C-alpha positions in Angstrom: 35.4 8.0 15.9 33.1 5.1 16.3 29.7 5.9 17.9 28.5 3.2 20.2 24.8 2.7 19.6 22.8 3.5 22.8 19.8 1.5 21.6 17.5 1.8 24.6 18.1 5.6 24.8 17.8 6.0 21.1 14.5 4.1 21.1 13.3 6.4 23.8 13.9 9.5 21.6 12.3 7.8 18.6 9.2 7.0 20.7 8.7 10.7 21.6 9.5 12.0 18.1 7.2 14.9 17.0 5.0 14.6 20.1 4.3 18.1 21.5 6.3 17.8 24.6 9.8 18.9 25.5 12.3 16.0 25.6 14.9 16.4 28.3 18.0 14.2 28.5 19.8 14.5 31.9 22.9 12.7 33.2 26.4 13.2 34.7 29.0 15.1 32.7 30.4 13.2 29.7 28.0 10.2 29.9 27.2 10.6 26.2 24.3 13.0 26.0 25.7 15.0 23.0 26.7 11.7 21.2 23.1 10.4 21.7 21.8 13.6 20.0 24.3 12.9 17.1 23.0 9.3 16.8 19.4 10.5 16.7 20.1 13.3 14.2 21.8 10.8 11.9 18.7 8.5 12.2 16.5 11.4 11.4 18.4 12.2 8.2 18.6 8.5 7.2 14.8 8.4 7.5 14.0 11.4 5.3 14.5 14.5 7.4 16.3 17.3 5.5 19.4 18.7 7.2 17.8 22.2 7.1 15.1 20.9 9.4 17.6 20.2 12.1 18.8 23.1 14.3 21.5 22.1 16.7 23.3 24.3 19.3 25.8 23.3 22.0 26.2 26.0 24.5 29.6 24.8 25.6 30.8 25.8 22.1 32.1 29.4 22.1 30.6 29.9 18.6 27.2 30.1 20.3 28.2 32.2 23.3 26.0 35.2 22.3 23.0 32.9 22.2 23.1 32.4 25.9 20.7 35.4 26.0 17.3 33.7 25.7 15.9 36.4 23.4 18.8 36.2 21.0 18.5 32.4 21.1 14.8 32.5 20.3 15.3 35.0 17.4 18.2 32.9 16.0 16.1 29.7 16.0 13.0 31.4 14.7 15.0 32.8 11.7 16.2 29.2 10.8 12.8 27.5 11.0 11.7 25.8 7.8 8.0 26.8 7.2 5.4 24.0 6.7 7.8 21.3 7.9 8.7 19.9 11.3 11.9 21.4 12.7 14.0 19.4 15.2 15.7 21.6 17.7 18.6 20.3 19.8 19.8 22.5 22.7 22.8 21.0 24.4 23.9 22.1 27.9 21.1 24.6 28.1 21.8 25.5 31.7 24.2 28.1 30.3 21.2 30.1 29.0 19.7 32.4 31.7 15.9 32.2 31.7 16.2 29.5 29.0 12.6 28.4 29.7 11.3 31.5 28.0 12.8 30.6 24.7 12.0 26.9 25.1 8.4 27.6 26.0 8.0 29.9 22.9 9.3 27.1 20.6 7.3 24.4 22.4 4.0 26.0 21.5 4.8 26.1 17.8 3.2 23.2 15.9 6.3 22.7 13.7 8.9 22.6 16.5 10.1 19.4 18.1 12.4 20.4 21.0 15.2 18.4 22.7 17.4 19.7 25.5 20.2 18.4 27.7 22.0 19.6 30.8 24.5 18.2 33.2 23.6 20.1 36.3 21.2 17.9 38.2 19.8 20.8 40.4 18.7 22.4 37.1 17.7 19.1 35.6 15.5 17.9 38.4 14.1 20.2 41.0 14.2 23.5 39.2 13.2 22.0 35.8 10.0 20.7 37.3 9.2 24.2 38.3 10.3 25.9 35.1 8.7 23.4 32.6 6.0 21.9 34.8 3.9 19.4 32.9 5.5 20.2 29.6 8.4 17.8 29.5 9.5 14.2 29.7 12.9 13.2 31.0 15.4 10.5 30.0 17.9 9.9 32.8 21.1 8.8 31.1 24.0 6.8 32.5 27.5 6.0 31.1 27.9 2.8 29.2 26.3 -0.4 30.5 28.5 -3.6 30.4 26.7 -4.7 27.3 27.3 -1.4 25.5 30.9 -1.4 26.6 31.4 -4.9 25.1 29.8 -3.8 21.8 32.5 -1.2 21.4 35.4 -3.1 22.9 38.2 -3.7 20.4 39.3 -7.3 20.1 36.4 -8.5 22.3 35.6 -11.5 20.0 38.5 -13.4 21.5 38.0 -12.3 25.1 36.1 -14.1 27.8 33.3 -12.3 29.6 35.4 -12.2 32.7 38.3 -10.4 30.9 35.8 -7.9 29.4 34.4 -7.3 32.9 37.9 -6.6 34.3 38.4 -4.0 31.5 35.0 -2.5 32.2 36.0 -1.9 35.9 39.5 -0.8 35.1 38.8 1.5 32.1 35.5 2.9 33.3 32.1 3.2 31.6 32.6 6.7 30.2 32.1 6.5 26.4 35.0 8.7 25.3 37.6 6.2 26.6 36.3 3.5 24.2 37.7 5.4 21.2 41.3 5.6 22.2 43.9 3.1 23.3 44.9 5.1 26.4 47.3 4.0 29.1 46.4 3.8 32.7 47.8 7.2 33.5 45.8 8.9 30.7 42.6 7.1 31.8 43.2 8.2 35.3 43.8 11.8 34.2 40.6 11.9 32.2 38.6 10.5 35.1 40.1 13.0 37.5 39.2 15.8 35.1 35.5 14.6 35.2 35.7 14.4 39.0 37.1 18.0 39.2 34.5 19.3 36.7 31.6 17.8 38.6 33.0 18.9 42.0 33.8 22.5 41.0 31.1 23.3 38.5 28.1 21.2 39.8 28.7 21.3 43.5 31.2 24.0 44.7 29.8 26.8 42.5 26.2 25.9 43.0 26.3 25.4 46.7 28.9 28.1 47.3 31.2 25.7 49.1 33.9 27.5 50.9 35.7 24.5 52.4 36.5 22.4 49.3 38.8 20.1 51.3 35.9 19.0 53.5 33.8 18.3 50.4 36.6 16.1 49.0 37.0 14.3 52.3 33.2 13.5 52.3 33.3 12.5 48.6 36.2 10.1 49.1 34.6 8.6 52.2 31.4 8.0 50.2 33.2 6.4 47.3 35.2 4.2 49.6 31.9 3.1 51.3 29.8 2.2 48.3 27.3 -0.5 49.3 27.6 0.2 53.0 24.8 1.7 55.1 25.7 5.3 56.0 24.1 8.4 57.4 25.2 12.0 57.8 25.7 11.3 61.5 27.9 8.3 60.8 30.0 10.3 58.2 30.4 13.2 60.7 31.5 10.9 63.5 34.0 9.0 61.3 35.6 12.2 59.9 35.8 13.7 63.4 37.5 10.5 64.7 40.1 11.1 61.9 40.7 14.6 63.2 38.7 16.3 60.4 36.3 18.9 61.9 32.8 19.0 60.2 29.2 19.3 61.4 26.3 17.1 60.4 24.4 19.9 58.7 27.4 20.5 56.3 27.7 16.7 55.6 24.0 16.5 54.8 24.3 19.5 52.4 27.4 18.1 50.6 25.9 14.6 50.4 22.8 16.2 48.7 25.2 18.0 46.3 26.9 14.7 45.4 23.6 13.0 44.6 22.2 16.0 42.7 25.4 16.2 40.6 24.8 12.5 39.8 28.2 11.4 40.9 26.4 9.3 43.6 23.1 7.5 43.6 21.1 6.8 46.8 19.3 3.6 47.6 16.9 4.1 50.5 16.0 1.3 52.9 12.5 -0.1 52.6 10.9 -2.0 55.4 9.5 -5.1 53.7 7.1 -6.0 56.6 5.9 -2.5 57.4 5.8 -1.5 53.7 7.5 1.9 54.4 10.7 3.7 53.8 13.1 4.1 56.7 14.5 7.6 57.4 17.9 6.6 58.6 20.8 4.9 56.9 20.9 4.6 53.1 23.3 2.9 50.7 25.1 5.0 48.0 26.6 3.9 44.7 29.1 5.6 42.4 28.1 6.6 38.8 31.2 4.8 37.5 33.5 2.3 39.1 36.6 3.4 37.2 36.0 7.0 38.5 35.6 5.6 42.0 38.8 3.5 41.8 40.8 6.5 40.6 40.0 8.4 43.8 40.1 5.6 46.4 42.3 2.6 46.9 40.5 -0.6 46.0 41.2 -4.1 47.2 40.3 -7.7 46.3 37.8 -7.8 49.1 36.1 -4.9 47.5 34.7 -6.9 44.5 31.4 -7.7 46.3 30.5 -4.0 46.7 31.8 -3.2 43.2 29.6 -5.9 41.8 26.6 -4.6 43.8 27.3 -1.1 42.5 27.2 -2.3 38.8 24.0 -4.3 39.4 22.4 -1.3 41.0 23.2 1.0 38.0 22.0 -1.7 35.6 18.6 -1.9 37.4 18.3 1.9 37.1 19.1 1.6 33.4 16.3 -0.9 33.0 13.8 1.5 34.5 13.5 0.2 38.0 13.1 2.1 41.2 15.7 0.5 43.5 15.7 0.2 47.3 17.5 -1.8 50.0 15.2 -4.4 51.4 15.1 -4.3 55.3 13.9 -7.1 57.4 14.1 -7.3 61.2 17.4 -9.1 61.3 18.3 -9.4 57.6 18.7 -7.4 54.4 18.0 -8.0 50.8 20.5 -6.1 48.6 17.9 -4.8 46.1 14.1 -4.5 45.9 13.5 -3.4 42.3 10.0 -2.0 41.4 8.6 -1.3 38.0 4.9 -0.6 37.3 3.7 -2.3 40.4 5.9 -5.4 39.9 8.7 -6.3 42.3 11.9 -8.3 41.8 14.3 -9.2 44.6 18.1 -9.4 44.1 21.0 -10.6 46.2 24.5 -10.0 44.8 27.6 -11.9 45.9 31.0 -12.4 44.3 30.7 -16.2 44.9 28.4 -18.6 46.8 30.4 -21.8 46.3 31.1 -21.7 50.0 28.1 -23.3 51.8 28.0 -20.8 54.6 28.0 -17.9 52.1 25.2 -19.5 50.1 23.1 -19.9 53.2 23.8 -16.3 54.3 22.6 -15.0 50.9 19.5 -17.3 50.7 18.2 -16.7 54.2 16.8 -13.2 53.7 14.9 -14.4 50.6 13.2 -17.1 52.6 11.8 -14.5 55.1 9.9 -12.7 52.3 6.3 -14.0 52.1 5.3 -13.3 48.5 5.7 -14.8 45.1 7.7 -12.1 43.3 10.8 -13.3 41.5 14.0 -13.7 43.5 17.5 -13.8 41.9 20.9 -14.5 43.3 23.6 -13.0 41.1 27.3 -14.1 41.3 30.5 -14.3 39.4 30.6 -18.1 39.7 31.5 -19.9 36.5 31.2 -23.3 38.1 27.6 -24.0 39.3 26.8 -20.6 37.7 23.1 -21.4 37.6 20.9 -23.2 40.1 17.4 -23.1 41.5 16.8 -23.1 45.3 13.1 -23.6 45.9 12.3 -21.0 43.3 15.2 -18.7 44.0 17.2 -18.5 40.8 21.0 -18.3 40.8 22.5 -16.7 37.6 25.9 -15.6 36.5 25.9 -11.9 36.9 27.8 -11.2 33.6 25.3 -13.3 31.6 22.5 -11.3 33.4 24.2 -8.0 32.5 24.5 -9.0 28.8 20.9 -10.3 28.7 18.9 -7.3 27.6 
């Protein structure tokens, strides 16, 4: 099996190597966390680390079932430590270990232990983790393959146009496993549905003790259908009620939180560009993977604008930005991307060759009174680049590949 190099993520692990802090890798199920550990362990060995110095446990492997007791886990690892050398300890899917933090903390304080952990469950990986390991960890938030990573592992890509590669990216999905097998559409669909079921049942239903799974599925499909649209719990409640599906707003809010905590959905809050404040109502939501989304809801040609927006949102997250929806009195900027005090504005459109569409996309930019960069991203191949009084138009596929 070919391992696709996840360069940015791998570089992150290298940058924290042997620093006395716990390295946490979080992300949706099957986004490639375990494979990232394999890439990193290979790099360690290639750079002089002896195999005995690497202790690796995946808690979804039944061979390690008895080590889900934190005391047995600690004793097992302690017995394998190489004295007077650094030991690299990888604990994959550690949420299966009750009171895992006791074992991790005890290893963390040892001068010859470099500790790395992963987990899929976002409740554990975010809120609870901050309490359990407060001040003692750094976190890498991992996503499935970017378009650039996907292209690097795509068979026969040398003869394909970027547009053809992009079609495959949307159709096949960004989950790394699917890159290694020439699967048919039905097999891809079955694999993606399995991920969906695993996230829903293991990360949401069991955690939130959901009794009405049917309502959860209705809300999930509504959200996936409405990527890139402004929604609120009240709007979701009213829409479902109009379809004859009884649900209260409190339940919708709870399930929506479950979907974002499980990392199936990402929220982009609205930010008032004039008042410099976040707005409490109406956010946009984006799916972790378009292939997964399209497996569960019917897509259409008119959907391409929102699909494109979704992919740009995820790419900005990969590049380390905090991403918001820019709100003006009577206009909206798709994305306000912030990183270390710097701001970049983005509008995303399938095409702006039509003059009315171009005007519509440029107008919000012109209402922003600052000098931060402004980009218009489209799929246009003719007139793919342009400059409108400092607003730069770029081909979105070139932008996705330029990293």
